[in-house]
Structure formats: structure tokens, C-alpha cells
N, C-alpha and C positions, 0 to 999 in steps of 0.2 A: 664721367659726366659730373657736372656740379650744378647746383641750383643757381639759376640765373644765366647759365651758359646757353649760347645759341649755336646750333649746329646746322650746317647746310643740308637741306633736303629739297633739292630743286623741284619746282621752280621757287620754293620759299625756304623756310627754315623752321626748326623746332626750338622752343625755349623750354628748358627744364624748370619745372615749378616745384618739384620735390623729389627727394631720393630717400627711401625708407628701407632699412635693412630688416628683413623678417626671418626669424629662425624657421627652418624647414618644418619643425613640428608645430608651428603656429599657422601654417598655411591652410586655407580652407577652400572648399569648392566655391564658396561665395566670392572670395578674393580672386580666384581663377576666372570666374564668370565676369566679374567687374573689369578684369584685365583683357577680356575678349576671347577667353578660352571656354571650351565646353565644360571642362571639369579640371580638378587638380592634376590628374594624371596627364592630361594634354599640356597643361602649363609646364609641368616638370620635364616633359620630353624636350621642350625648347629651352627652359630656364636653368636647368640643373647642369652644372659642369663640375667635374671632379667629384669630391665627396658630397658637395651640395648641401652643406650645413646651413648656409644663409642664402636667401634670394633677395635681390634688390628690386624693389618696386619703384620704377621711375615714372613720374607723371610729367606731362608736357603739354604745351599748346603749340599749334601750328600757325605760323605767320606766312601769308602769301605775299 
């Protein structure tokens, strides 16, 4: 994904507005909640792959 990129999500599309790399040790429950998760543990169950040293926070808007 890249900032400004548009990706199909029928019936509309999403437009990426930011991509931020966050080191795993800087992730917080607050970031997890702002991203729609109950807590950091829930976020990492979805977001962590491999060693999981960095998580990318992707913000977007939906266009219908």
C-alpha cells in the first residue's frame, strides 16, 4: 500500500491517507483501541507476522 493509492473494496474503494511504521515496543493499548481492537493483545493477534518487530498503521478513507 502507498499513500494516495486507491484499492477496490466493492461497491466502492479505499484511499490510503497515511502509512506509519511503529516499532512493536512503542505500541500501546490506546493505539490498539483507536484501530478498532479491544487491546494490544487483540491487535497483535491480527497484525503480527513473523518476528513482528514493526507494525504498519495504515489509515484510509472509504469512497462509495
